C-alpha positions as CSV (number, residue, x, y, z in Angstrom):
1,M,-4.5,-34.1,12.1
2,K,-1.3,-36.1,12.8
3,R,-0.4,-36.0,9.1
4,F,-1.0,-32.3,9.1
5,L,1.2,-31.7,12.1
6,L,3.9,-33.9,10.7
7,S,4.0,-31.8,7.4
8,I,4.4,-28.6,9.6
9,L,7.3,-30.1,11.3
10,L,8.9,-31.3,8.1
11,S,8.3,-27.9,6.5
12,A,9.8,-26.1,9.3
13,L,13.3,-27.4,8.2
14,T,13.0,-25.2,5.1
15,A,10.9,-22.4,6.4
16,G,13.6,-19.9,5.5
17,A,14.1,-21.1,2.1
18,A,12.1,-18.3,0.5
19,A,13.9,-15.7,2.4
20,Q,16.6,-15.1,-0.2
21,Y,13.8,-14.1,-2.6
22,G,12.5,-11.3,-0.3
23,D,15.4,-9.1,-1.8
24,E,14.8,-6.2,-4.2
25,G,17.9,-7.0,-6.2
26,W,16.9,-10.6,-6.8
27,F,13.4,-9.5,-7.9
28,V,14.5,-6.7,-10.3
29,R,17.1,-9.3,-11.8
30,N,14.6,-12.1,-12.2
31,Y,11.3,-10.4,-13.1
32,R,10.1,-8.1,-15.8
33,K,7.2,-5.8,-15.8
34,T,4.9,-5.1,-18.8
35,E,1.6,-3.0,-18.9
36,H,-1.4,-3.7,-21.1
37,R,-4.8,-2.6,-21.9
38,I,-7.0,-5.5,-22.3
39,V,-10.2,-4.9,-24.3
40,M,-13.3,-6.3,-22.9
41,R,-16.3,-7.6,-24.8
42,D,-18.1,-4.1,-24.6
43,G,-14.9,-2.3,-25.8
44,A,-13.8,-1.0,-22.3
45,E,-10.0,-1.3,-21.8
46,L,-8.7,-2.5,-18.5
47,H,-5.3,-1.6,-17.3
48,T,-3.3,-4.7,-16.3
49,A,0.3,-4.9,-15.0
50,V,2.1,-8.2,-15.5
51,Y,5.2,-9.3,-13.7
52,S,6.8,-12.2,-15.4
53,P,9.8,-14.4,-14.6
54,V,12.8,-14.0,-17.0
55,D,13.2,-17.7,-16.8
56,T,12.1,-19.3,-20.1
57,T,13.0,-22.9,-19.3
58,E,9.6,-23.8,-18.1
59,A,6.0,-22.6,-18.2
60,H,4.7,-20.5,-15.4
61,P,1.3,-20.4,-13.7
62,I,-0.6,-17.1,-13.5
63,L,-1.8,-15.6,-10.3
64,M,-4.0,-12.5,-10.6
65,T,-5.4,-9.9,-8.2
66,R,-8.1,-7.4,-9.3
67,T,-8.6,-4.4,-7.3
68,P,-10.4,-0.9,-7.1
69,Y,-7.5,0.5,-5.1
70,G,-5.0,1.0,-7.8
71,C,-2.1,-1.1,-9.4
72,A,0.7,1.5,-8.6
73,P,3.3,2.1,-9.5
74,Y,2.3,2.9,-13.0
75,G,4.8,3.1,-15.9
76,D,8.3,1.8,-15.5
77,G,8.2,1.5,-11.8
78,M,8.3,-2.0,-10.1
79,R,5.8,-3.0,-7.5
80,A,7.7,-3.6,-4.3
81,L,6.6,-7.3,-4.3
82,W,9.8,-8.2,-2.3
83,R,8.3,-6.5,0.8
84,S,5.4,-8.9,1.0
85,K,6.0,-12.4,2.4
86,L,3.3,-13.8,0.3
87,E,4.2,-12.2,-3.0
88,S,7.9,-12.9,-2.6
89,A,6.9,-16.6,-1.8
90,Y,5.0,-16.7,-5.2
91,A,8.0,-15.2,-6.9
92,A,10.2,-17.9,-5.4
93,E,7.8,-20.4,-7.0
94,G,8.0,-18.7,-10.4
95,Y,4.4,-17.4,-10.8
96,I,3.4,-14.8,-13.3
97,L,1.9,-12.1,-11.1
98,V,-0.9,-10.0,-12.6
99,F,-2.6,-6.9,-11.1
100,Q,-5.6,-5.2,-12.8
101,D,-7.5,-2.1,-12.1
102,V,-11.2,-2.9,-12.2
103,R,-13.3,-1.0,-14.7
104,G,-13.9,2.6,-14.0
105,R,-11.0,2.8,-11.4
106,W,-7.6,4.5,-11.7
107,M,-6.2,3.7,-15.2
108,S,-9.0,1.4,-16.4
109,G,-11.7,2.7,-18.7
110,G,-15.5,2.0,-18.5
111,E,-17.9,2.8,-15.7
112,F,-17.2,1.8,-12.1
113,V,-20.2,0.2,-10.2
114,N,-19.9,-0.7,-6.5
115,I,-20.3,-4.4,-6.0
116,R,-21.5,-4.7,-9.5
117,P,-24.4,-7.2,-9.6
118,F,-23.6,-10.7,-11.1
119,I,-25.6,-11.6,-14.2
120,E,-26.2,-15.4,-14.6
121,N,-27.5,-15.2,-18.3
122,K,-25.8,-12.4,-20.0
123,A,-26.9,-11.0,-23.4
124,P,-24.4,-10.4,-26.0
125,G,-22.1,-7.6,-24.9
126,Q,-23.5,-7.4,-21.4
127,V,-20.9,-7.2,-18.8
128,D,-20.3,-7.9,-15.1
129,E,-17.1,-8.5,-13.1
130,A,-17.2,-12.2,-14.0
131,S,-17.2,-11.4,-17.6
132,D,-14.4,-9.0,-17.1
133,V,-12.4,-11.8,-15.5
134,Y,-13.3,-14.2,-18.2
135,D,-12.1,-11.9,-21.0
136,T,-8.9,-11.0,-19.1
137,V,-7.8,-14.5,-18.6
138,E,-8.7,-15.4,-22.2
139,W,-6.2,-12.7,-23.2
140,L,-3.6,-13.5,-20.6
141,V,-3.2,-17.2,-21.5
142,E,-3.1,-16.4,-25.2
143,N,-0.7,-13.3,-25.1
144,I,1.7,-13.8,-22.0
145,P,4.8,-15.7,-23.1
146,Y,5.6,-18.9,-21.1
147,N,2.4,-19.3,-19.2
148,N,1.3,-22.9,-18.5
149,G,-2.4,-22.2,-19.2
150,R,-3.5,-22.3,-15.4
151,V,-4.7,-19.3,-13.6
152,G,-5.3,-18.6,-9.9
153,V,-7.2,-15.5,-8.5
154,K,-6.8,-14.2,-5.0
155,G,-7.8,-11.0,-3.1
156,N,-8.7,-9.6,0.3
157,S,-11.7,-7.6,1.3
158,Y,-13.1,-5.8,-1.8
159,N,-10.6,-7.7,-3.9
160,G,-12.0,-10.9,-2.2
161,F,-15.4,-10.0,-3.8
162,Y,-13.7,-9.8,-7.2
163,S,-12.1,-13.2,-6.4
164,T,-15.5,-14.7,-5.9
165,M,-16.7,-13.1,-9.3
166,A,-13.6,-14.8,-10.9
167,A,-14.7,-18.2,-9.6
168,A,-18.1,-17.4,-11.1
169,S,-16.7,-16.6,-14.6
170,R,-16.1,-20.4,-15.0
171,H,-13.2,-19.8,-17.4
172,P,-11.6,-23.3,-17.8
173,A,-8.1,-21.9,-17.2
174,I,-9.0,-20.7,-13.6
175,R,-8.2,-23.7,-11.5
176,A,-8.0,-22.1,-8.1
177,V,-9.5,-19.0,-6.3
178,S,-9.0,-17.6,-2.9
179,P,-11.7,-15.1,-1.7
180,Q,-10.1,-13.6,1.5
181,A,-12.5,-11.7,4.0
182,P,-14.6,-11.2,0.8
183,V,-17.4,-8.8,0.7
184,Y,-20.6,-10.9,0.4
185,D,-23.7,-8.6,1.4
186,W,-23.3,-4.9,2.3
187,Y,-26.7,-4.8,3.8
188,M,-26.8,-7.9,6.0
189,G,-23.3,-8.1,7.6
190,D,-20.3,-6.5,5.7
191,D,-18.7,-3.2,6.0
192,F,-21.7,-0.9,5.4
193,H,-24.6,-2.4,7.3
194,H,-25.4,-5.1,9.9
195,N,-28.9,-6.4,9.8
196,G,-30.4,-3.2,8.7
197,A,-28.3,-0.8,10.9
198,L,-26.0,1.5,9.2
199,A,-22.4,1.2,10.2
200,L,-22.0,4.9,10.5
201,Q,-18.3,5.5,11.3
202,P,-17.0,2.9,8.8
203,A,-19.4,4.2,6.2
204,V,-18.5,7.8,6.6
205,Q,-14.8,7.0,6.3
206,F,-15.1,4.3,3.6
207,A,-17.8,5.4,1.3
208,P,-15.7,8.4,-0.3
209,T,-12.9,5.9,-1.2
210,V,-15.3,3.9,-3.3
211,S,-17.5,6.7,-4.4
212,T,-15.4,9.7,-5.4
213,P,-16.1,10.3,-9.1
214,R,-13.4,10.1,-11.7
215,D,-13.7,11.8,-15.0
216,E,-11.1,9.8,-16.9
217,P,-8.4,7.1,-16.5
218,T,-5.7,8.6,-14.2
219,P,-2.7,7.3,-12.3
220,S,-3.1,9.8,-9.4
221,F,-6.6,9.4,-8.3
222,R,-7.4,11.1,-4.9
223,P,-10.6,10.3,-3.0
224,R,-12.2,13.2,-1.3
225,R,-12.8,12.6,2.4
226,L,-14.5,14.6,5.2
227,A,-12.3,16.1,7.7
228,I,-13.0,14.0,10.8
229,P,-11.4,15.3,14.0
230,D,-9.0,13.0,16.0
231,E,-10.1,14.5,19.2
232,G,-13.7,14.9,20.1
233,T,-14.7,12.3,17.5
234,F,-17.5,10.9,19.5
235,E,-19.0,14.3,20.0
236,Y,-18.4,15.1,16.3
237,Y,-20.6,12.2,15.2
238,L,-23.2,12.9,18.0
239,S,-23.7,16.4,16.4
240,H,-24.6,15.1,13.0
241,T,-27.5,13.0,11.8
242,V,-27.2,10.6,8.8
243,A,-29.2,13.4,6.9
244,G,-26.3,15.9,8.1
245,F,-23.6,13.6,6.7
246,T,-25.6,13.5,3.4
247,D,-25.5,17.2,3.2
248,M,-21.7,17.4,3.9
249,L,-20.9,14.6,1.3
250,G,-23.1,16.3,-1.2
251,S,-24.2,14.8,-4.6
252,D,-20.7,13.8,-5.6
253,F,-20.8,10.6,-3.6
254,E,-23.1,8.4,-5.6
255,F,-23.0,5.3,-3.4
256,W,-23.8,7.4,-0.3
257,R,-26.8,8.6,-2.1
258,Q,-27.8,5.0,-3.0
259,I,-27.4,3.9,0.6
260,V,-29.9,6.5,1.9
261,E,-32.3,5.8,-0.9
262,H,-32.5,2.1,0.0
263,P,-32.9,1.8,3.7
264,D,-34.7,-1.6,3.4
265,Y,-33.4,-4.9,2.1
266,D,-34.9,-4.5,-1.4
267,D,-33.9,-5.8,-4.9
268,W,-31.2,-3.3,-5.4
269,W,-29.4,-4.8,-2.3
270,R,-30.4,-8.5,-3.0
271,E,-29.0,-8.3,-6.5
272,R,-25.6,-7.3,-5.0
273,C,-25.3,-10.2,-2.7
274,A,-22.6,-12.4,-3.9
275,E,-24.7,-15.6,-3.3
276,R,-26.0,-15.1,-6.7
277,A,-22.6,-15.9,-8.2
278,C,-21.7,-19.0,-6.0
279,R,-23.8,-21.6,-8.1
280,G,-22.0,-23.9,-10.4
281,I,-18.4,-23.0,-9.5
282,E,-15.8,-25.6,-10.7
283,A,-12.6,-24.1,-9.6
284,A,-11.1,-25.1,-6.2
285,V,-11.7,-22.4,-3.6
286,L,-9.9,-21.4,-0.5
287,V,-11.9,-19.1,1.7
288,V,-10.0,-17.2,4.4
289,G,-11.1,-15.0,7.1
290,G,-10.6,-13.6,10.6
291,T,-12.9,-14.3,13.6
292,Y,-12.0,-10.8,14.9
293,D,-12.3,-9.1,11.4
294,A,-14.1,-5.8,12.0
295,E,-15.0,-5.4,8.2
296,D,-15.9,-8.7,6.6
297,C,-16.0,-11.5,9.0
298,Y,-19.5,-12.2,7.8
299,G,-18.4,-12.4,4.3
300,A,-15.9,-15.1,4.8
301,W,-18.3,-17.5,6.7
302,K,-21.3,-16.7,4.2
303,T,-19.1,-17.2,1.1
304,Y,-17.8,-20.4,2.2
305,D,-21.5,-21.7,3.1
306,A,-22.8,-20.5,-0.3
307,I,-20.2,-22.2,-2.3
308,C,-20.6,-25.4,-0.4
309,R,-24.3,-25.4,-0.8
310,L,-24.6,-24.2,-4.4
311,S,-21.4,-25.7,-5.9
312,P,-21.1,-29.0,-3.9
313,E,-18.6,-30.5,-6.5
314,S,-16.1,-27.7,-5.9
315,D,-13.1,-28.3,-3.6
316,C,-14.1,-25.6,-1.1
317,R,-11.9,-25.1,1.9
318,L,-12.1,-22.8,4.8
319,V,-9.5,-21.1,7.1
320,M,-10.5,-18.8,10.0
321,G,-7.9,-17.5,12.3
322,A,-7.9,-15.2,15.3
323,W,-7.0,-12.3,12.9
324,S,-8.1,-8.7,12.2
325,H,-9.0,-7.8,8.6
326,G,-6.4,-9.2,6.2
327,A,-3.8,-9.7,8.9
328,W,-2.8,-13.1,7.6
329,Q,-1.4,-11.7,4.3
330,S,0.5,-8.9,6.0
331,H,4.3,-8.9,6.2
332,K,3.9,-7.5,9.8
333,R,2.7,-9.5,12.9
334,A,-0.6,-11.4,12.5
335,D,-0.5,-13.1,15.9
336,A,-2.4,-10.3,17.9
337,V,-5.6,-8.2,17.8
338,G,-5.7,-5.3,20.0
339,D,-3.7,-6.1,23.2
340,I,-4.3,-9.9,23.1
341,V,-1.6,-12.0,21.6
342,Y,-3.0,-15.3,20.2
343,G,0.2,-17.3,19.2
344,S,3.5,-16.8,17.5
345,G,3.7,-17.3,13.9
346,I,0.2,-18.1,13.0
347,G,0.3,-15.8,9.9
348,D,3.5,-17.3,8.6
349,M,2.0,-20.9,9.3
350,Y,-0.9,-20.0,7.2
351,R,1.2,-18.6,4.3
352,E,3.8,-21.2,4.2
353,R,1.7,-24.3,4.9
354,I,-1.7,-23.6,3.6
355,E,-2.2,-20.7,0.9
356,V,1.0,-21.3,-1.1
357,P,0.7,-25.1,-1.2
358,F,-3.2,-24.8,-2.2
359,F,-2.1,-22.7,-5.3
360,N,1.0,-24.8,-5.9
361,F,-1.1,-28.0,-6.1
362,Y,-3.7,-26.8,-8.5
363,L,-1.6,-24.5,-10.6
364,K,1.8,-26.5,-10.7
365,D,0.8,-30.1,-9.8
366,K,3.2,-29.6,-6.8
367,G,2.6,-31.2,-3.5
368,C,-0.2,-33.1,-1.9
369,L,-3.5,-32.0,-0.5
370,D,-3.6,-34.9,2.0
371,S,-1.7,-32.7,4.4
372,L,-4.1,-29.7,3.9
373,P,-7.1,-29.9,6.1
374,R,-10.4,-29.0,4.5
375,T,-11.3,-26.7,7.3
376,M,-8.9,-25.0,9.9
377,L,-10.3,-22.9,12.7
378,F,-8.1,-21.1,15.3
379,F,-9.7,-21.4,18.6
380,S,-9.0,-18.2,20.7
381,G,-9.0,-18.9,24.6
382,E,-7.0,-22.0,24.1
383,N,-5.1,-20.4,21.3
384,R,-4.6,-23.5,18.9
385,W,-5.6,-24.6,15.6
386,R,-8.3,-27.4,15.1
387,S,-8.9,-29.1,11.8
388,F,-12.1,-30.5,10.5
389,D,-13.6,-32.0,7.4
390,R,-16.0,-29.7,5.4
391,W,-17.3,-27.4,7.9
392,R,-20.9,-27.6,9.2
393,E,-22.6,-26.1,12.1
394,P,-22.1,-28.1,15.2
395,G,-25.1,-30.5,15.8
396,R,-25.1,-30.1,19.5
397,R,-26.4,-26.6,20.6
398,M,-26.3,-25.1,24.1
399,A,-28.9,-22.5,25.0
400,L,-28.0,-20.0,27.8
401,Y,-31.1,-18.3,29.2
402,L,-31.2,-15.0,30.7
403,D,-32.7,-14.8,34.1
404,A,-33.4,-12.5,37.0
405,D,-30.6,-10.7,38.9
406,G,-28.3,-10.9,35.9
407,A,-28.0,-14.6,36.0
408,L,-27.1,-16.7,32.8
409,S,-27.9,-20.4,32.8
410,E,-28.6,-23.5,30.9
411,C,-31.8,-24.0,32.9
412,R,-34.9,-22.6,31.3
413,P,-36.7,-19.9,33.5
414,T,-39.4,-21.2,35.7
415,R,-41.1,-18.2,37.0
416,S,-44.2,-16.9,35.6
417,G,-43.1,-13.3,35.1
418,G,-40.0,-11.2,35.0
419,C,-38.1,-8.6,32.9
420,T,-35.2,-6.3,33.2
421,S,-35.5,-2.8,31.7
422,Y,-33.2,0.2,30.8
423,I,-33.6,3.6,29.2
424,S,-32.1,3.9,25.8
425,D,-31.3,7.6,25.2
426,P,-29.9,8.5,21.7
427,A,-28.6,11.8,23.2
428,D,-26.2,9.7,25.5
429,P,-25.5,6.5,23.3
430,V,-23.2,3.7,24.5
431,P,-19.7,4.0,22.8
432,Y,-18.1,1.0,21.2
433,M,-14.8,1.8,22.9
434,P,-14.1,3.9,26.1
435,A,-12.4,6.5,23.9
436,V,-13.4,6.9,20.3
437,G,-10.9,8.4,17.7
438,R,-10.9,9.2,14.2
439,S,-9.6,5.7,13.2
440,I,-11.5,2.6,14.1
441,P,-9.2,0.5,16.2
442,K,-9.0,-3.3,15.1
443,G,-9.0,-4.2,18.8
444,Y,-12.6,-3.1,19.4
445,M,-13.6,-6.7,18.3
446,N,-12.0,-8.3,21.3
447,A,-11.8,-5.2,23.7
448,D,-12.6,-5.4,27.4
449,Q,-16.2,-4.5,27.9
450,R,-16.0,-3.4,31.7
451,F,-16.5,0.3,30.7
452,A,-20.0,-0.8,29.3
453,S,-20.9,-3.0,32.4
454,E,-20.9,0.2,34.4
455,R,-23.6,1.9,32.5
456,G,-27.3,1.7,33.4
457,D,-28.4,1.4,29.8
458,V,-26.4,-1.9,29.4
459,L,-27.9,-5.3,30.7
460,T,-25.3,-7.8,31.9
461,F,-26.1,-11.6,32.3
462,C,-23.3,-13.7,33.8
463,G,-23.1,-17.4,34.3
464,E,-21.3,-19.4,36.9
465,R,-17.5,-20.2,36.8
466,L,-16.9,-23.1,34.5
467,D,-15.6,-26.4,35.9
468,R,-14.3,-27.4,32.6
469,P,-13.4,-25.8,29.2
470,I,-16.3,-25.3,26.8
471,S,-15.3,-24.8,23.1
472,V,-17.9,-23.1,20.8
473,A,-17.8,-22.6,17.1
474,G,-20.1,-21.4,14.4
475,E,-23.0,-19.0,14.4
476,I,-24.6,-17.6,17.4
477,G,-28.4,-17.7,17.7
478,V,-30.1,-15.0,19.8
479,R,-33.8,-14.9,20.7
480,L,-35.0,-12.0,22.8
481,Y,-38.4,-11.2,24.0
482,A,-38.8,-7.6,24.4
483,S,-41.1,-4.6,24.7
484,L,-40.6,-1.0,24.0
485,S,-42.2,2.3,25.2
486,T,-41.8,3.7,21.7
487,T,-42.2,2.3,18.1
488,D,-38.6,1.3,17.3
489,A,-35.2,0.6,18.9
490,D,-32.1,-1.4,18.0
491,F,-30.8,-4.4,19.9
492,V,-27.1,-4.9,20.4
493,V,-25.9,-8.3,21.7
494,K,-22.5,-9.1,22.9
495,L,-21.0,-12.6,24.0
496,I,-18.1,-12.0,26.4
497,D,-15.4,-14.2,28.2
498,C,-15.2,-13.1,31.7
499,S,-11.8,-14.2,33.0
500,P,-10.9,-14.7,36.7
501,D,-9.1,-11.4,36.8
502,G,-12.2,-9.6,35.9
503,R,-11.4,-8.8,32.3
504,Q,-14.6,-9.0,30.0
505,T,-13.3,-9.9,26.6
506,L,-15.6,-9.4,23.7
507,I,-15.9,-12.5,21.6
508,R,-18.7,-11.5,19.2
509,G,-21.0,-8.5,19.1
510,D,-23.7,-7.6,16.6
511,I,-26.8,-5.5,16.1
512,I,-30.3,-5.7,14.6
513,R,-32.5,-2.7,13.8
514,G,-35.8,-3.6,15.7
515,R,-38.2,-2.7,12.9
516,Y,-36.7,-5.6,10.9
517,R,-37.3,-8.3,13.4
518,N,-39.9,-10.0,11.1
519,G,-37.9,-9.4,7.8
520,F,-35.7,-7.0,6.2
521,T,-37.6,-6.2,3.1
522,Q,-40.0,-3.8,5.0
523,G,-39.8,-2.3,8.6
524,E,-42.6,-2.8,11.0
525,P,-43.3,-0.6,14.1
526,F,-43.5,-1.8,17.6
527,E,-46.8,-1.4,19.5
528,A,-45.7,0.3,22.6
529,G,-45.8,-2.2,25.7
530,R,-46.5,-5.2,23.5
531,I,-44.1,-8.1,24.0
532,E,-42.4,-9.3,20.8
533,Q,-39.8,-11.7,19.6
534,V,-36.5,-10.5,18.2
535,R,-34.2,-13.0,16.6
536,L,-30.7,-12.3,15.5
537,T,-28.0,-14.6,14.0
538,M,-24.5,-13.4,14.7
539,P,-21.4,-14.5,12.6
540,G,-19.5,-17.4,13.4
541,I,-16.9,-17.7,16.2
542,A,-14.2,-20.2,17.3
543,H,-13.5,-19.8,21.0
544,T,-12.8,-21.8,24.2
545,F,-14.1,-20.6,27.5
546,L,-11.5,-21.9,29.8
547,E,-12.0,-23.5,33.2
548,G,-12.6,-20.9,35.9
549,H,-13.9,-18.4,33.3
550,R,-17.6,-17.2,32.9
551,I,-19.7,-16.7,30.0
552,M,-21.3,-13.3,29.8
553,V,-23.9,-11.6,27.7
554,Q,-24.6,-7.9,27.4
555,I,-27.6,-6.3,25.8
556,Q,-27.8,-2.6,24.8
557,S,-29.5,-0.4,22.2
558,T,-26.8,1.8,21.0
559,W,-23.2,1.1,19.8
560,F,-22.0,4.5,18.8
561,P,-20.6,5.7,16.4
562,L,-19.8,2.3,15.1
563,F,-23.6,2.3,14.1
564,D,-26.0,5.1,13.6
565,R,-28.4,6.2,16.3
566,N,-32.0,5.0,15.9
567,P,-34.4,7.8,16.6
568,Q,-36.5,5.1,18.3
569,Q,-39.6,6.1,16.3
570,M,-41.0,4.5,13.1
571,I,-39.7,7.3,10.8
572,D,-37.1,7.5,7.9
573,I,-33.8,7.3,10.0
574,Y,-31.8,8.7,7.1
575,R,-33.7,11.9,6.6
576,C,-35.0,12.6,10.3
577,G,-33.6,15.6,12.2
578,E,-32.2,15.8,15.8
579,H,-35.6,16.6,17.3
580,D,-36.8,13.3,16.2
581,F,-34.6,11.3,18.5
582,V,-36.4,10.3,21.7
583,P,-35.6,8.0,24.7
584,C,-37.2,4.5,24.9
585,R,-37.6,2.2,27.8
586,V,-36.6,-1.2,26.6
587,S,-37.7,-4.4,28.6
588,I,-36.0,-7.7,28.1
589,Y,-38.1,-10.6,29.5
590,H,-36.9,-13.8,31.0
591,S,-39.8,-16.0,32.3
592,R,-41.3,-19.3,31.5
593,R,-43.4,-18.0,28.8
594,Y,-40.7,-15.5,27.4
595,P,-37.4,-17.3,27.8
596,S,-34.8,-14.9,26.1
597,S,-31.7,-16.9,25.3
598,V,-28.4,-17.0,23.4
599,E,-27.6,-20.3,21.7
600,L,-24.0,-21.6,21.0
601,G,-22.6,-24.5,18.9
602,I,-20.6,-26.9,21.0
603,V,-17.4,-28.5,19.6
604,E,-16.6,-31.7,21.5
């Protein structure tokens, strides 16, 4: 750790060295753009834009990003790389920068498939995203002048998924890969679903982006979207069932149709999980994510875990900051989420001291990895970085038990009976923010939850004031003992930091569809009045509850319109009508026999 801090201090002396390269004139003078249509093994041609240094005195490494969102500008126009601190930093280092439209998108040929499944043993001519990377890299190292034969791949969000597939290609020229906020599993925890519950508002907004059909390659692709009102958004979503949105989206949106045809975690979803591609990776990997990432926080933790398990020989590293989705790569401020500021310059520190040195080491033989920790987590609350060796879930776990009168304690309940109940009414769901607008605010991930505490359909359990700081990291384990008056309901659990001034800051919230409490392959109805166990694993956190603060847990059954409403009956949620939604009495038990609890990993 001391060596790492010393490297930061020494690097600070030259922190502004790359600033001269963040200039349009310099970039236009020193870089040239070419466009290519690279032929894949099945004959599909993928549009690829290459920005090469004019310097021919040395060979340069290649850094590639593959995207479904377009490589504009097309033709003679230059990408405004000088506006990005990251891309201008790579220009300063003399990288050849490559951007590619994935197959079936924008100017590339072939058929686009959302989260195209990885194929381990391909038949001749069979393709997936990994084979497209392999064929592209093969062409680049043979045809782009003055490259040094080493390739890196990076990307954020959907592009992060393509980065994982690049590592899975196992092309020998690919030495380093950085999946950032990567999509890992669109059913279990990323973007479209969490534990079987449909992320309604994100799906309605995002599905058209990756599902609008395209007849032929075009530089001016325009996804068709629904006209969502900015005022009355909550009521708008409340007035439509999932079946209603299906009618409005129509048959054009193939991926939406596939979602509603696969409500369970079946083979169609399983084969799209990126874990399949994480075995046998040889390239060095830098996984990056944000603990307050509303889209793919799950994907970052899971991608890192899968590569460490399935490719133990890979140099796999992890950085998790107190960031929203992709904030670390932005040229804008990356030190705040919502109205909470976590620190000055944490995005710049990451870019200048971690990501660029990582690629420099593996692609240029520049620098030393001794000053780059294998794992860096930014702990909110105390607002500082901590470094670790290869990340593992903390061995010490702290169970916090729900108890009567809203108590939360490390002491297991001793009374023989006891439960707390509420009525969940789909006609009056709990909002995820006090005011819901057309755009989903990034700050909902750490928003003040006092607005929810005031509702009768939200249970609040709060611990005593802490007499010392407690640092927690990694996954959160939830075990609830519950009974329903109907045959199904959702369970939303929120971990909250309650500060002395009364603010209730959300640290992590997640949802599980009750019918999947025993497995996601097939739903099972509840028997009315019968007590059953519901277990939920929430994505990792890194947070310190400070002295004088209190740890709080909230439980509810709706989180709308972030997630769709459960009709609270064992029926097809994606095809039911408004008349099918019924109220449900939800009882959460906290007794010696049924000790509902939340379990946290303690970092000493």
